C-alpha positions as CSV (number, residue, x, y, z in Angstrom):
1,M,100.7,61.4,-9.0
2,K,104.3,62.5,-9.3
3,L,103.5,66.0,-7.9
4,K,101.9,64.4,-4.8
5,E,105.0,62.3,-4.3
6,V,107.2,65.4,-4.5
7,I,105.0,67.3,-2.1
8,S,105.0,64.5,0.4
9,K,108.8,64.3,0.2
10,V,109.1,68.0,0.8
11,L,106.8,67.7,3.9
12,E,108.8,64.8,5.2
13,L,112.0,66.8,4.7
14,E,110.4,69.8,6.6
15,I,109.6,67.5,9.5
16,N,113.2,66.2,9.6
17,I,114.5,69.8,9.5
18,N,112.3,70.7,12.5
19,V,113.7,67.7,14.4
20,I,117.3,68.7,13.6
21,F,116.5,72.3,14.5
22,Y,115.0,71.4,17.9
23,S,117.7,68.9,18.6
24,V,120.4,71.5,18.0
25,V,118.6,74.1,20.2
26,F,117.9,71.7,23.0
27,S,121.4,70.3,22.9
28,V,122.9,73.8,23.2
29,I,120.6,74.8,26.1
30,L,121.1,71.5,28.0
31,S,124.8,71.6,27.4
32,I,124.9,75.0,29.2
33,L,122.8,73.6,32.1
34,F,124.2,70.1,32.2
35,T,127.2,68.2,30.8
36,P,127.3,67.9,26.9
37,F,127.5,64.1,27.3
38,L,123.9,64.1,28.6
39,A,122.7,67.1,26.7
40,I,123.0,65.7,23.2
41,P,120.9,62.6,23.6
42,M,118.4,64.5,25.7
43,G,118.1,67.2,23.1
44,I,117.5,64.7,20.4
45,L,114.8,62.9,22.4
46,L,113.1,66.3,23.3
47,S,113.2,67.3,19.6
48,F,111.3,64.2,18.6
49,Y,108.8,64.8,21.5
50,M,108.3,68.4,20.4
51,D,107.9,67.4,16.8
52,N,105.2,64.9,17.7
53,Q,103.4,67.5,19.7
54,F,103.0,69.8,16.7
55,E,101.5,67.1,14.4
């Protein structure tokens, strides 16, 4: 039972790392195209969208 809990925690952490990775990538790309003020929230929203697409 404890091993399953550890595995599920690791998988949750991996999903969170994907969200952070995508948010950083999209924020950088959008800040080049648009203003950084709009790019950061748009990048975070896009990262959650992309992460949901891969599930």
